[in-house]
C-alpha positions as CSV (number, residue, x, y, z in Angstrom):
1,M,0.0,0.0,0.0
2,N,3.0,2.3,0.2
3,H,2.5,3.9,-3.2
4,L,-1.1,4.5,-2.4
5,R,-0.4,6.2,0.8
6,K,1.6,8.9,-1.0
7,S,-1.7,10.9,-1.4
8,T,-2.1,13.8,1.1
9,S,-5.8,14.1,0.5
10,D,-8.0,14.4,3.7
11,T,-10.4,11.9,2.0
12,T,-9.7,8.2,2.2
13,L,-11.0,5.1,0.5
14,A,-10.5,2.2,2.9
15,L,-10.4,-1.4,1.7
16,D,-11.4,-4.0,4.3
17,S,-9.3,-7.1,3.4
18,D,-11.2,-9.4,5.8
19,A,-14.5,-8.5,4.1
20,L,-13.0,-9.1,0.7
21,L,-11.9,-12.6,1.7
22,S,-15.3,-13.2,3.4
23,N,-17.0,-12.5,0.0
24,L,-14.6,-14.8,-1.8
25,K,-15.5,-17.5,0.6
26,A,-19.2,-16.9,0.1
27,Y,-18.8,-17.6,-3.6
28,R,-16.5,-20.5,-3.0
29,N,-19.2,-22.0,-0.8
30,I,-21.7,-22.1,-3.7
31,L,-19.3,-23.4,-6.2
32,P,-18.1,-27.0,-6.6
33,A,-15.0,-27.8,-4.5
34,K,-11.8,-26.3,-6.0
35,H,-13.7,-24.7,-8.9
36,R,-11.6,-22.2,-10.8
37,I,-12.2,-18.5,-10.1
38,M,-11.0,-15.5,-12.2
39,A,-11.1,-12.3,-10.3
40,M,-11.8,-9.3,-12.5
41,L,-9.5,-6.4,-11.6
42,K,-10.1,-4.0,-14.5
43,A,-10.3,-0.3,-13.9
44,N,-7.9,-0.4,-10.9
45,A,-9.9,-3.2,-9.3
46,Y,-13.1,-1.2,-9.6
47,G,-11.3,1.8,-8.2
48,L,-10.0,0.2,-5.0
49,G,-6.4,-0.2,-5.9
50,V,-5.4,-3.1,-8.1
51,V,-2.1,-4.1,-6.5
52,P,-3.3,-4.5,-2.9
53,V,-6.4,-6.3,-4.0
54,A,-4.4,-8.7,-6.3
55,K,-1.9,-9.5,-3.5
56,I,-4.7,-10.3,-1.0
57,L,-6.4,-12.6,-3.6
58,E,-3.2,-14.2,-4.8
59,E,-2.3,-15.1,-1.2
60,N,-5.6,-16.8,-1.0
61,H,-5.1,-19.0,-4.1
62,I,-7.1,-17.2,-6.7
63,D,-6.8,-19.1,-10.0
64,Y,-6.7,-16.2,-12.6
65,F,-6.9,-12.4,-12.8
66,G,-8.7,-10.6,-15.6
67,V,-7.8,-7.0,-16.6
68,A,-9.1,-4.8,-19.4
69,Y,-5.9,-3.6,-20.9
70,A,-2.3,-4.7,-21.1
71,D,-1.0,-1.8,-19.0
72,E,-3.1,-3.0,-16.1
73,G,-1.5,-6.4,-16.4
74,A,1.9,-4.9,-16.6
75,E,1.3,-3.0,-13.3
76,L,0.5,-6.3,-11.6
77,R,3.6,-8.0,-13.0
78,E,5.8,-5.1,-11.9
79,A,4.3,-5.5,-8.4
80,G,5.3,-9.1,-8.3
81,I,2.0,-10.8,-9.1
82,L,2.8,-14.2,-10.6
83,S,-0.7,-15.6,-11.1
84,P,-2.0,-16.0,-14.7
85,I,-3.5,-12.8,-16.1
86,M,-5.9,-12.6,-19.0
87,V,-6.2,-9.3,-20.9
88,M,-9.6,-8.7,-22.3
89,N,-8.8,-6.0,-24.8
90,P,-5.2,-6.3,-25.8
91,G,-5.3,-3.6,-28.5
92,E,-3.1,-3.3,-31.5
93,K,0.2,-2.1,-30.0
94,S,0.6,-4.1,-26.8
95,I,1.2,-7.7,-27.9
96,Q,4.9,-7.7,-27.7
97,M,4.7,-6.3,-24.2
98,M,2.2,-8.9,-23.2
99,L,4.4,-11.7,-24.5
100,S,7.4,-10.3,-22.6
101,L,5.3,-10.2,-19.3
102,N,3.5,-13.5,-19.9
103,L,0.1,-11.9,-20.1
104,E,-2.5,-13.9,-22.0
105,P,-4.7,-12.1,-24.5
106,E,-8.4,-12.5,-25.2
107,I,-8.6,-13.2,-28.9
108,Y,-11.9,-11.9,-30.2
109,S,-11.5,-11.4,-33.9
110,W,-9.5,-12.4,-36.9
111,G,-7.5,-9.2,-36.7
112,S,-6.6,-9.8,-33.0
113,L,-5.6,-13.4,-33.8
114,N,-3.4,-12.3,-36.7
115,R,-1.7,-9.5,-34.6
116,Y,-0.9,-12.0,-31.9
117,L,0.5,-14.6,-34.3
118,E,2.7,-12.1,-36.0
119,A,4.1,-10.9,-32.6
120,F,4.6,-14.5,-31.4
121,E,6.6,-15.4,-34.4
122,V,9.2,-12.7,-33.8
123,H,9.2,-12.9,-30.0
124,P,12.3,-14.4,-28.4
125,K,12.0,-18.1,-27.7
126,S,11.8,-17.5,-23.9
127,L,8.2,-18.5,-24.3
128,S,7.8,-22.1,-25.2
129,K,4.0,-21.7,-25.7
130,G,1.7,-18.9,-26.5
131,R,-1.4,-18.9,-24.3
132,I,-4.6,-17.4,-25.7
133,H,-8.2,-17.1,-24.7
134,I,-10.9,-17.2,-27.5
135,K,-14.0,-15.1,-27.1
136,V,-17.2,-15.8,-28.8
137,D,-20.1,-13.3,-29.0
138,T,-23.3,-15.0,-27.9
139,G,-25.5,-11.9,-27.7
140,M,-23.6,-9.1,-25.9
141,N,-22.6,-7.7,-29.3
142,R,-19.5,-6.0,-28.0
143,L,-16.4,-8.3,-28.7
144,G,-16.1,-11.8,-30.0
145,F,-16.0,-14.2,-32.9
146,K,-19.4,-15.0,-34.4
147,V,-20.8,-18.4,-33.4
148,S,-20.8,-19.2,-37.2
149,D,-17.0,-18.7,-37.2
150,A,-16.5,-21.9,-35.1
151,Y,-15.5,-24.3,-37.9
152,E,-13.2,-21.8,-39.8
153,L,-11.6,-20.8,-36.5
154,T,-11.1,-24.4,-35.5
155,S,-9.4,-25.1,-38.8
156,R,-7.0,-22.1,-38.3
157,L,-6.2,-23.0,-34.6
158,S,-5.5,-26.6,-35.4
159,E,-2.8,-25.5,-37.8
160,L,-0.9,-23.4,-35.3
161,T,2.4,-24.5,-33.7
162,G,3.3,-23.4,-30.2
163,I,-0.1,-21.8,-29.4
164,I,-2.4,-23.2,-26.7
165,V,-6.0,-22.2,-26.4
166,V,-6.3,-22.0,-22.6
167,S,-10.0,-21.1,-22.6
168,V,-13.0,-20.2,-24.6
169,M,-15.2,-17.5,-23.1
170,S,-18.3,-15.4,-23.7
171,H,-20.1,-12.5,-21.9
172,L,-23.6,-12.7,-20.5
173,S,-25.6,-9.5,-21.0
174,S,-28.4,-9.9,-18.4
175,A,-27.7,-12.7,-16.0
176,E,-28.9,-10.7,-13.1
177,S,-32.3,-10.2,-14.5
178,A,-35.0,-12.9,-14.1
179,V,-37.0,-11.4,-17.0
180,E,-34.1,-12.2,-19.4
181,D,-33.5,-15.7,-18.2
182,S,-34.6,-17.2,-21.5
183,F,-32.0,-15.1,-23.3
184,T,-29.3,-16.0,-20.8
185,K,-30.1,-19.7,-21.3
186,E,-29.9,-19.2,-25.1
187,Q,-26.5,-17.6,-24.7
188,G,-25.4,-20.7,-22.7
189,V,-26.5,-23.1,-25.4
190,L,-24.8,-21.1,-28.1
191,F,-21.6,-20.9,-26.0
192,N,-21.4,-24.6,-25.3
193,S,-22.1,-25.5,-28.9
194,F,-19.2,-23.3,-30.0
195,C,-16.9,-24.8,-27.4
196,D,-17.8,-28.3,-28.5
197,I,-16.7,-27.5,-32.0
198,I,-13.5,-25.9,-30.9
199,E,-12.5,-28.8,-28.6
200,K,-13.3,-31.4,-31.2
201,G,-11.2,-29.6,-33.8
202,I,-8.1,-28.9,-31.7
203,Q,-8.4,-32.2,-29.9
204,Y,-8.0,-31.1,-26.3
205,R,-10.1,-29.7,-23.6
206,V,-10.2,-26.0,-22.8
207,I,-11.5,-24.0,-19.8
208,R,-15.0,-22.8,-20.5
209,H,-16.1,-19.6,-18.8
210,I,-19.2,-17.6,-19.4
211,A,-20.6,-17.1,-15.8
212,N,-20.1,-13.6,-14.3
213,T,-20.9,-12.6,-10.8
214,S,-24.6,-12.8,-11.3
215,A,-24.6,-16.1,-13.2
216,T,-22.4,-17.6,-10.5
217,E,-25.2,-17.0,-8.1
218,R,-28.1,-17.8,-10.4
219,F,-27.0,-20.3,-13.1
220,P,-25.0,-23.3,-11.7
221,N,-25.4,-25.0,-15.1
222,L,-23.2,-22.2,-16.6
223,Y,-20.3,-22.6,-14.2
224,G,-18.2,-24.4,-16.9
225,G,-14.6,-24.7,-15.9
226,M,-14.2,-21.3,-14.3
227,V,-16.3,-18.4,-13.2
228,R,-15.4,-14.7,-13.4
229,L,-16.1,-12.6,-10.2
230,G,-16.0,-8.8,-10.2
231,I,-18.3,-6.5,-8.2
232,G,-19.5,-9.4,-6.0
233,L,-16.0,-9.7,-4.4
234,F,-16.3,-6.1,-3.3
235,G,-19.6,-6.8,-1.5
236,H,-22.3,-5.9,-4.1
237,S,-24.4,-8.5,-5.8
238,P,-26.1,-7.3,-9.0
239,V,-28.8,-9.9,-8.2
240,L,-32.1,-8.4,-6.8
241,N,-32.9,-10.0,-3.4
242,S,-29.6,-11.8,-3.4
243,K,-29.4,-14.6,-0.8
244,L,-25.6,-14.3,-0.5
245,K,-24.3,-12.7,2.7
246,L,-21.8,-10.3,1.3
247,S,-19.8,-7.9,3.4
248,P,-19.1,-4.3,2.5
249,V,-15.5,-3.9,1.5
250,V,-15.3,-0.2,0.6
251,F,-15.5,2.7,3.0
252,L,-15.2,6.3,1.8
253,N,-14.7,9.0,4.4
254,S,-13.8,12.7,4.2
255,S,-12.6,15.3,6.7
256,V,-14.2,18.6,7.8
257,T,-11.8,21.4,6.9
258,H,-13.8,24.4,7.9
259,I,-16.9,25.3,10.0
260,H,-18.8,28.6,10.2
261,D,-22.2,30.0,11.0
262,I,-24.2,32.0,8.5
263,G,-27.2,34.2,9.1
264,P,-30.7,34.4,7.6
265,G,-30.8,35.5,4.0
266,E,-27.3,34.2,3.1
267,S,-26.5,31.6,0.5
268,V,-24.0,28.8,0.0
269,S,-21.9,27.7,-3.0
270,Y,-22.1,28.5,-6.7
271,G,-25.3,29.8,-8.1
272,R,-26.8,30.7,-4.7
273,T,-29.1,27.7,-4.9
274,F,-29.1,27.2,-1.1
275,N,-30.5,30.1,0.8
276,T,-31.1,30.4,4.6
277,D,-34.1,31.6,6.5
278,S,-32.4,31.1,9.9
279,V,-28.9,30.7,11.4
280,K,-27.1,27.7,9.9
281,K,-23.9,25.9,10.8
282,I,-22.1,25.0,7.6
283,A,-19.2,22.5,7.4
284,T,-16.9,22.2,4.4
285,I,-15.5,18.8,3.6
286,S,-12.6,17.9,1.3
287,I,-14.4,16.0,-1.5
288,G,-16.0,17.2,-4.7
289,Y,-17.1,16.1,-8.1
290,A,-13.4,15.7,-9.2
291,D,-13.1,13.0,-6.5
292,G,-16.2,11.1,-7.4
293,F,-18.8,13.0,-5.3
294,P,-20.9,14.2,-8.3
295,R,-22.9,17.5,-8.7
296,I,-26.2,15.6,-8.8
297,L,-25.8,15.3,-5.0
298,S,-26.2,19.1,-4.6
299,N,-28.9,20.7,-2.5
300,G,-29.8,17.9,-0.1
301,I,-29.9,15.1,-2.6
302,G,-26.6,13.8,-1.1
303,Q,-25.8,13.4,2.5
304,V,-23.0,12.4,4.9
305,V,-23.0,10.7,8.3
306,F,-21.4,11.8,11.5
307,K,-21.9,9.7,14.7
308,N,-24.9,8.0,13.1
309,Q,-26.6,11.3,12.2
310,F,-27.3,12.2,8.6
311,F,-26.5,15.7,7.3
312,P,-27.5,17.1,3.9
313,V,-25.4,18.7,1.2
314,A,-25.8,22.5,1.3
315,G,-25.7,24.2,-2.1
316,R,-23.9,22.9,-5.2
317,V,-21.1,20.4,-4.9
318,C,-17.8,22.0,-6.0
319,M,-14.9,20.5,-7.8
320,D,-12.8,19.8,-4.7
321,M,-15.1,20.6,-1.8
322,T,-18.6,20.2,-0.6
323,M,-20.6,22.1,2.0
324,I,-22.8,20.3,4.5
325,D,-25.6,21.7,6.7
326,V,-24.6,20.5,10.2
327,T,-26.8,22.7,12.2
328,G,-27.4,21.5,15.7
329,S,-24.4,19.1,15.7
330,Q,-21.2,19.1,17.7
331,I,-19.1,18.4,14.6
332,K,-15.7,20.1,14.5
333,V,-12.8,20.7,12.1
334,G,-10.8,17.5,11.7
335,D,-13.8,15.2,12.3
336,Q,-14.4,12.4,9.8
337,V,-17.7,12.1,8.0
338,E,-18.9,9.0,6.1
339,I,-19.6,9.3,2.4
340,F,-20.5,5.7,2.1
341,G,-19.7,2.6,4.0
342,K,-21.4,1.5,7.3
343,N,-24.5,3.7,7.3
344,I,-24.8,4.7,3.7
345,S,-24.2,1.7,1.5
346,V,-22.7,2.0,-2.0
347,E,-26.0,1.0,-3.4
348,M,-27.7,3.9,-1.5
349,F,-25.1,6.3,-2.7
350,A,-25.4,5.0,-6.3
351,K,-29.2,5.4,-6.2
352,A,-28.8,9.0,-5.1
353,C,-26.4,9.5,-8.0
354,E,-28.8,7.9,-10.4
355,T,-26.2,5.4,-11.5
356,S,-24.7,2.0,-10.7
357,T,-22.4,0.7,-8.0
358,Y,-19.9,-0.1,-10.8
359,E,-19.8,3.6,-11.9
360,V,-19.6,4.9,-8.3
361,L,-16.5,2.8,-7.5
362,T,-14.7,3.2,-10.8
363,R,-15.0,7.0,-10.9
364,I,-13.4,7.6,-7.5
365,S,-10.4,9.8,-8.1
366,P,-6.9,8.3,-8.0
367,R,-5.9,11.3,-6.0
368,L,-7.7,10.0,-3.0
369,K,-5.7,8.1,-0.4
370,R,-6.3,4.3,-0.5
371,I,-5.7,2.4,2.8
372,K,-6.1,-1.2,3.9
373,I,-8.0,-1.9,7.1
374,N,-9.4,-4.8,9.0
375,L,-12.6,-4.0,10.8
C-alpha cells in the first residue's frame, strides 16, 4: 500500500481485506470444490487499488486475474504478481509487451488473432508456448467471434504450432435479470455448442467460462470450468434480493476542513441555490465532483453521516469541496464524515447519484488516499 499512501488528501478510500476474503469464501461455498475463479480487476480493481487487491487474492489462491488492458496487467507483474493474467482488450500495440510479461490475450476477432500470431513469431523463444483465450459473441454484441465462425476458427487454430487455447469464453448480458432468463439460457446453449466444435477440432479440452458474478449466483449450469467474479467480491451483488451474505469492502470518508455559522438570507456555494431563513452551521468537507462525489448530489440530494446522524449537502457540490448543513451538531474541524460505508451503502449512494455501483466505484479519483483496514 505504500505507493497508495503517498496521497495527502483528507479523503480516504478504505479497503477491508477481511471483508474481501469473506466475500470470496461466500462464492466458493456455492461453487463445486476447487472450482476455478477468475477475479476481474479491471479499472484499478473497480477503483479500489489493483495491486493490494491482487496481492490479497493471490495469497488466498485465486486461479486467474482478468484485466481490461495490457497496462493493467503490466502493473500487476511489476508489483510481483505471478498468477495467470488474461487481458480482455489487448489492442493493436501491446502484444509484444504482453508476450514479454507472460500476459494472456483475449482473442476476439480475426484481426486480433493475426496480430498475436505475428508478434509471437518474432518474439524471443523464452516463451515455449503462446497462451490465448478465445472469445465468442453469444449476444452481448461487444467483442467476440461469431458463433458461425466456429469451424473456420477451429481449422485455423488446429494448424498453429506453439499456441495453446487456454480457454473459450463469452459474456452474458443480463444474467442478473430474471425477465431475461430465456435469453441467458440461449447464450449458454450457443456458447457450449461453440466450445464443443473448438474442442473437437483442436483435440484437447479448454477451460470454459461464461458465468459472471450474477450467473455464479443464479446459473449453476453455466459454471463451466471457471467463473469470473467482479463486483461481488467487493460486496455488491447485482442480483435483486440476493441470498448471499456479502460484506461491504469499501469505506469512503472525508474530513471537515472548515466550519462557520451563516445568518438568515445568506447563500452557500455557486449559483446561490441554497438560501437560509435562519442561522445555519455549515461545514466544508474535502471532497468534490473531481473526486467522485458528483454534482447531482447538490442541495440535499446527497448526505453524509457523522456519529450515526445524517447531514444534507448545502448548495452545489464544488470540484474539490462540498458544504454540509450540520446545524445543531457538535461536529468540529478535523472530524471524519462517512460518504459511504457502514451507514450509507454503496447501493444507496449510487441510487442518489442515479447510476450503478460499478460507476460509483470506478470514478473515485486516483488522488484519494487508499488504505487497507481490518474492521
